[in-house]
C-alpha positions in Angstrom: -84.5 -7.6 -11.0 -81.5 -5.6 -12.0 -81.2 -3.1 -9.2 -78.4 -3.4 -6.7 -78.7 -1.0 -3.8 -76.4 -0.9 -0.7 -79.1 0.4 1.6 -80.8 -3.0 1.7 -77.8 -5.2 1.1 -77.8 -6.2 4.8 -81.4 -7.5 4.5 -80.5 -9.5 1.4 -77.4 -11.0 3.1 -79.5 -11.8 6.2 -82.2 -13.6 4.2 -79.6 -15.7 2.5 -78.1 -16.6 5.9 -81.5 -17.5 7.2 -82.0 -19.9 4.3 -78.6 -21.4 4.7 -79.2 -21.9 8.4 -82.6 -23.5 7.8 -81.1 -25.8 5.2 -78.3 -26.8 7.5 -80.5 -27.4 10.5 -83.0 -29.3 8.3 -80.1 -31.5 7.0 -78.8 -32.2 10.5 -82.3 -33.3 11.6 -82.8 -35.5 8.5 -79.5 -37.3 8.7 -79.6 -37.8 12.4 -83.1 -39.1 12.3 -82.3 -41.5 9.4 -78.9 -42.9 10.2 -78.2 -41.8 13.8 -75.8 -39.4 15.4 -72.8 -41.8 15.2 -73.0 -42.1 11.4 -73.7 -38.4 10.9 -70.2 -37.3 9.9 -69.5 -40.2 7.6 -72.8 -39.9 5.9 -72.3 -36.2 5.2 -68.8 -36.7 3.8 -70.0 -39.6 1.6 -72.8 -37.4 0.2 -71.1 -34.0 0.3 -71.9 -33.5 -3.4 -75.6 -33.9 -2.7 -75.5 -31.4 0.2 -73.8 -28.9 -2.1 -76.2 -29.4 -5.0 -79.3 -29.2 -2.7 -78.0 -26.0 -0.9 -77.0 -24.4 -4.1 -80.2 -25.2 -6.0 -82.5 -23.9 -3.2 -80.5 -20.6 -2.9 -80.4 -20.2 -6.7 -84.2 -20.8 -7.0 -84.9 -18.2 -4.3 -82.6 -15.7 -6.0 -84.3 -16.2 -9.4 -87.7 -15.8 -7.7 -86.6 -12.5 -6.3 -86.6 -13.6 -2.6 -83.3 -11.8 -1.9 -84.2 -8.4 -3.3 -86.1 -5.5 -1.7 -89.6 -6.7 -1.2 -92.2 -4.3 -2.4 -95.2 -6.7 -2.7 -94.8 -8.7 0.5 -97.4 -11.3 1.0 -97.5 -14.6 2.9 -98.9 -16.4 -0.2 -96.0 -15.3 -2.3 -93.6 -16.7 0.3 -95.3 -20.0 0.2 -95.3 -20.1 -3.7 -91.6 -19.2 -3.7 -90.9 -21.9 -1.2 -92.7 -24.5 -3.3 -90.9 -23.3 -6.4 -87.5 -23.6 -4.7 -88.1 -27.2 -3.6 -89.4 -28.3 -7.0 -86.4 -26.6 -8.7 -84.0 -28.3 -6.2 -85.5 -31.7 -6.8 -85.2 -31.3 -10.6 -81.6 -30.3 -10.3 -80.9 -33.3 -7.9 -82.6 -35.7 -10.3 -80.6 -34.4 -13.3 -77.3 -34.5 -11.5 -78.0 -37.9 -10.0 -78.8 -39.3 -13.5 -75.7 -37.6 -15.0 -73.4 -39.0 -12.3 -75.0 -42.4 -12.1 -75.5 -42.3 -8.3 -78.0 -41.0 -5.8 -76.6 -37.8 -4.4 -78.9 -38.1 -1.4 -80.9 -41.0 -0.1 -84.7 -40.8 -0.6 -85.4 -41.1 3.1 -82.9 -38.4 4.0 -84.1 -36.1 1.2 -87.8 -36.5 2.3 -87.0 -35.8 5.9 -84.7 -32.9 4.9 -87.5 -31.3 2.8 -90.0 -31.6 5.6 -87.8 -30.3 8.3 -86.4 -27.4 6.2 -89.9 -26.5 5.1 -91.3 -26.4 8.6 -88.4 -24.2 9.9 -88.2 -21.9 6.9 -91.9 -21.3 6.6 -92.3 -20.7 10.3 -89.5 -18.1 10.3 -90.7 -16.4 7.2 -94.4 -16.3 8.0 -94.1 -15.4 11.7 -90.8 -13.6 12.0 -89.8 -12.2 8.6 -92.0 -9.1 8.4 -91.5 -8.0 12.0 -87.7 -8.6 11.7 -87.3 -6.3 8.7 -89.5 -3.6 10.2 -87.3 -3.5 13.3 -84.8 -0.7 14.1 -82.0 -3.0 13.1 -83.0 -2.9 9.4 -85.0 0.3 9.4 -83.8 2.7 6.6 -84.0 6.4 7.5 -84.6 8.6 4.5 -84.2 12.3 3.8 -86.1 13.8 0.8 -84.8 16.9 -1.0 -87.9 19.0 -1.7 -91.3 19.3 0.0 -93.8 19.5 -2.8 -96.3 17.0 -4.3 -93.5 14.9 -5.8 -91.7 14.6 -2.4 -94.9 13.5 -0.7 -95.6 10.9 -3.4 -92.0 9.6 -2.9 -92.7 9.3 0.8 -95.8 7.3 0.1 -93.9 4.8 -2.0 -91.0 4.5 0.5 -93.2 4.0 3.5 -95.6 1.5 1.8 -96.2 -1.2 4.5 -95.4 -3.8 1.9 -91.8 -2.5 1.4 -89.2 -4.5 3.3 -86.9 -3.5 4.8 -89.1 -0.7 6.2 -88.3 2.9 5.3 -88.9 6.0 7.4 -88.7 9.6 6.1 -87.1 11.6 8.9 -86.9 15.0 7.2 -87.6 17.0 4.0 -85.0 19.5 2.9 -85.8 23.0 1.5 -82.8 24.4 -0.3 -82.8 28.1 0.5 -82.0 29.7 -2.9 -84.5 27.3 -4.6 -87.4 28.5 -2.4 -90.7 29.1 -4.0 -92.5 32.3 -3.1 -94.7 31.9 -0.1 -93.1 28.7 1.3 -90.6 30.3 3.7 -92.6 29.6 6.8 -93.0 25.8 6.2 -91.4 24.0 9.2 -93.1 20.6 8.9 -95.1 18.6 6.4 -97.3 15.7 7.4 -95.6 15.8 10.9 -92.2 15.4 9.2 -89.8 18.4 9.8 -88.7 20.5 6.9 -85.1 21.6 7.2 -83.9 24.7 5.4 -80.3 25.0 4.3 -78.0 26.0 1.5 -76.4 23.6 -0.9 -73.0 24.1 0.9 -74.7 23.3 4.2 -76.5 20.2 3.1 -73.9 17.7 4.3 -73.8 19.2 7.8 -77.6 19.2 8.0 -77.8 15.6 7.0 -75.1 14.3 9.4 -77.2 14.3 12.6 -80.2 12.7 11.0 -78.7 9.3 10.7 -80.1 8.9 7.1 -78.9 6.0 4.9 -80.8 7.2 1.8 -81.1 10.6 0.2 -83.8 11.0 -2.4 -84.2 14.0 -4.8 -87.9 14.9 -4.8 -87.9 18.2 -6.6 -90.7 19.2 -8.8 -88.3 20.5 -11.5 -85.9 17.5 -11.9 -83.8 19.4 -14.4 -82.4 21.5 -11.5 -81.0 18.4 -10.0 -77.9 18.9 -12.2 -76.8 21.7 -9.9 -76.4 19.2 -7.1 -74.5 16.5 -9.0 -71.0 17.2 -7.6 -72.4 17.2 -4.0 -74.5 14.1 -4.6 -71.5 12.2 -6.0 -69.5 13.2 -2.9 -72.3 11.9 -0.6 -72.5 8.7 -2.5 -68.8 8.0 -2.1 -69.0 8.8 1.6 -71.5 5.9 1.9 -74.9 7.5 1.6 -77.2 6.0 -1.0 -78.6 8.7 -3.4 -81.6 8.2 -5.7 -83.5 10.4 -8.2 -87.3 10.3 -8.6 -87.1 7.8 -11.6 -85.0 5.4 -9.6 -87.4 5.5 -6.7 -90.4 4.9 -8.9 -88.7 1.9 -10.6 -87.2 0.3 -7.5 -90.1 0.8 -5.0 -93.1 1.0 -7.5 -91.9 -1.2 -10.3 -92.9 1.4 -12.9 -91.3 4.0 -15.2 -93.4 7.2 -14.8 -94.3 8.9 -18.1 -93.6 12.4 -16.7 -90.0 11.4 -15.9 -89.1 10.0 -19.3 -88.4 11.5 -22.8 -87.0 10.3 -26.1 -83.5 10.4 -24.8 -84.3 8.5 -21.6 -86.2 5.8 -23.6 -83.3 5.5 -26.1 -80.9 5.0 -23.2 -83.2 2.5 -21.6 -83.3 0.5 -24.9 -79.5 0.4 -24.9 -79.5 -0.8 -21.3 -82.2 -3.4 -21.8 -81.2 -7.1 -22.0 -84.1 -7.9 -24.2 -81.9 -8.7 -27.3 -79.8 -11.1 -25.2 -82.7 -12.6 -23.2 -85.0 -13.0 -26.2 -83.6 -16.4 -27.3 -83.7 -17.9 -23.9 -87.3 -16.5 -23.5 -88.3 -18.3 -26.7 -86.9 -21.6 -25.5 -88.7 -21.3 -22.2 -91.9 -20.2 -24.0 -91.9 -23.4 -26.0 -91.2 -25.5 -23.0 -93.8 -23.9 -20.8 -96.4 -24.1 -23.6 -95.8 -27.8 -24.2 -96.0 -28.5 -20.5 -99.2 -26.5 -20.3 -100.8 -28.5 -23.2 -100.2 -31.7 -21.2 -101.2 -30.4 -17.7 -104.3 -28.5 -18.9 -105.7 -31.0 -21.3 -108.4 -32.2 -18.9 -109.4 -28.7 -17.6 -109.6 -27.5 -21.2 -112.0 -30.4 -22.1 -114.1 -29.5 -19.1 -114.2 -25.8 -20.0 -115.2 -26.7 -23.6 -118.1 -28.9 -22.4 -119.3 -26.1 -20.0 -119.2 -23.5 -22.7 -121.2 -25.7 -25.0 -123.7 -26.5 -22.3 -124.2 -22.8 -21.6 -125.0 -22.1 -25.3 -124.9 -25.0 -27.7 -125.1 -22.9 -30.9 -122.3 -20.4 -29.9 -118.6 -21.2 -30.7 -116.3 -22.3 -27.9 -113.4 -20.2 -29.1 -113.2 -16.5 -29.9 -110.6 -15.0 -32.1 -109.6 -11.4 -32.6 -107.0 -9.3 -34.4 -104.4 -7.8 -32.1 -101.3 -5.8 -32.6 -98.1 -7.8 -32.2 -94.4 -7.1 -32.2 -93.3 -4.1 -34.3 -97.0 -3.4 -35.1 -97.6 -6.6 -37.0 -101.2 -7.8 -36.6 -102.0 -11.4 -35.5 -105.0 -13.4 -34.5 -105.4 -14.1 -30.8 -107.4 -17.0 -29.4 -109.5 -17.1 -26.2 -112.3 -19.1 -24.8 -115.6 -17.3 -25.5 -116.7 -15.3 -22.4 -119.2 -12.9 -24.0 -122.6 -13.4 -25.6 -122.4 -14.1 -29.3 -122.4 -10.8 -31.3 -121.5 -8.8 -28.2 -119.8 -6.0 -30.3 -122.1 -6.0 -33.3 -123.6 -2.6 -32.3 -120.8 -1.1 -30.2 -117.7 -2.0 -32.2 -114.3 -2.4 -30.5 -114.7 -1.2 -26.9 -113.0 -2.1 -23.6 -114.8 -4.6 -21.3 -116.2 -3.0 -18.2 -116.5 -4.4 -14.7 -119.7 -6.3 -14.4 -120.1 -6.0 -18.1 -123.6 -7.2 -19.2 -122.1 -8.8 -22.3 -120.1 -11.3 -20.2 -121.8 -14.7 -19.6 -121.9 -16.1 -16.0 -119.4 -18.8 -17.0 -117.3 -16.2 -18.8 -117.1 -14.1 -15.6 -115.6 -17.1 -13.8 -113.2 -17.8 -16.6 -112.1 -14.1 -16.7 -111.7 -13.9 -12.9 -109.2 -16.7 -12.9 -107.7 -15.9 -16.3 -108.8 -19.3 -17.7 -110.1 -17.7 -20.8 -106.5 -17.0 -21.9 -105.5 -20.7 -22.0 -106.0 -21.0 -25.9 -103.2 -18.4 -26.3 -100.8 -21.3 -25.6 -101.1 -21.9 -29.4 -100.2 -18.2 -30.1 -97.1 -18.8 -28.0 -96.2 -22.0 -30.0 -96.7 -19.9 -33.2 -94.1 -17.4 -32.0 -96.4 -14.4 -32.1 -96.7 -14.2 -28.3 -94.6 -14.9 -25.3 -95.6 -16.2 -21.9 -94.6 -12.8 -20.4 -94.9 -9.5 -22.1 -97.3 -6.5 -22.5 -100.8 -7.5 -23.3 -101.7 -7.0 -26.9 -104.5 -4.6 -27.9 -106.8 -4.3 -30.9 -105.6 -2.1 -33.8 -108.4 0.5 -33.5 -107.8 0.9 -29.7 -104.0 1.0 -30.2 -104.4 3.8 -32.8 -106.6 5.8 -30.5 -104.4 5.3 -27.4 -101.2 6.2 -29.3 -102.8 9.6 -30.0 -103.6 10.3 -26.3 -100.7 8.6 -24.5 -97.1 9.4 -25.2 -94.8 6.4 -26.0 -97.7 4.0 -26.1 -96.2 2.3 -29.2 -93.0 1.4 -27.3 -94.9 -1.7 -26.2 -94.6 -3.0 -29.7 -90.9 -3.4 -29.5 -91.3 -6.7 -27.6 -93.5 -9.8 -28.1 -96.9 -9.4 -26.4 -97.5 -11.8 -23.5 -100.1 -14.2 -22.0 -99.4 -12.4 -18.7 -97.3 -9.3 -17.9 -95.8 -7.0 -15.3 -98.7 -4.6 -15.7 -101.3 -7.4 -15.2 -99.9 -8.6 -11.9 -99.0 -5.1 -10.5 -102.0 -3.0 -11.5 -105.7 -4.0 -10.9 -108.3 -4.1 -13.7 -108.8 -0.8 -15.4 -110.6 0.5 -18.5 -109.9 4.2 -18.7 -107.2 6.3 -20.4 -105.6 7.0 -17.0 -105.5 3.3 -16.1 -103.9 2.6 -19.5 -101.3 5.3 -18.8 -100.4 3.6 -15.5 -100.2 0.2 -17.1 -97.9 1.6 -19.8 -95.6 2.7 -17.0 -95.3 -0.9 -15.8 -94.8 -2.1 -19.4 -92.0 0.4 -19.9 -90.4 -0.8 -16.7 -90.6 -4.5 -17.9 -89.0 -3.6 -21.3 -86.2 -1.8 -19.5 -85.5 -4.4 -16.8 -86.5 -7.6 -18.6 -84.7 -10.8 -17.3 -85.6 -14.4 -16.8 -85.7 -13.7 -13.1 -88.3 -11.0 -13.6 -90.3 -13.3 -15.9 -90.3 -16.0 -13.2 -91.6 -13.5 -10.6 -94.4 -12.5 -13.0 -95.3 -16.2 -13.6 -95.4 -16.9 -9.8 -97.5 -13.8 -9.2 -99.9 -14.9 -12.0 -100.3 -18.2 -10.1 -101.7 -16.2 -7.2 -104.3 -14.6 -9.5 -105.2 -18.0 -11.1 -105.5 -19.7 -7.7 -107.2 -16.9 -5.7 -108.8 -14.9 -8.5 -107.3 -11.6 -7.4 -104.3 -9.4 -8.1 -101.2 -9.2 -5.9 -101.4 -6.4 -3.2 -99.2 -3.4 -4.0 
């Protein structure tokens, strides 16, 4: 992702060092076991290019997969998936470079032993040590929040989420004296956290003994934040990280709250988005992934077709539906049929519900593991969909949602996707409020789109496909 924050840079550097150390120790073990200690130095110098390529490709793969950023959806499964991706990526890079240079950069025996030893050391450290290490006092980030209302408490909830690494701890709320709300003068603590009262001029002196590394503005009226800009800039240059509510929601929650954006903010976000630059690379990757999927999923697709036919011989295998695509252009989306034939004859276009009676038993399994979406590979090859993007909706539902939810049509500025940030970050929902929250994730994706973010979404989707459930948030 595109955030770069100094208050967790030590964690990022430490994770990179852990990976480098694991790679080095794994390499030493592999070479020593294969050629012996006496030949170790000569073997390393003779294959130095292989060492550099393997080190670099593993580190690059972990970077692309988001392993070196602030972790806000920590799970052991994601660590294992990222580990697998980094090794596959490294092997592909080694194969390509070996073919290009007409020589084996690393012997097969050494490479196999290296992968095994690196994997054992790395997974052991990350599964058993990683979480405790980054929740320890060495990496703990003390936070002060300006304000003590509902927004401030919501910010605390995001910061102290147990999945966030390195861990954050709110040590105080600050109540600015001349901004006081009538009737709040006696507040001295909130949820067992002290509320400090001071003036703007006295804020720096009040913060100094708290040992805070991060200051977050949590006022209800964010427009008043402009009065603090000169002081916040000074604090930032003195070494304290400063964030506003929007930055906190995006960095720690991965969403762009609708109550914190307006036309001006969305216009600025569109100017900052890398989508126009990334679009061409995304299209090439879409075609590559779709072609690979056609080969890999050929047998599973045949099996699904047979099972659908066996469940109802007269019903069609595939289901098509008109959806709204990029810039509002309608297109026909394809899925495996998961509902009884004629399910919407009486109701018209409606959202599917949990435990929907219209869904067949086989359809429930296909939906749970997202297998019903496989035919959309053809939509991707057509160029009307991408692998990653906001999920497309039906025209009638889009028209209704646009009336009730501000900026809903912003989703139409990018290609709809087979999977998306909202799908891996927010559980199944079928209400207006759920759609509002999903839109916040879609707006975040549009603003922060990158190939690295797409990769993280694809890896998270693998969790849903393999385990049949969303990533914990």
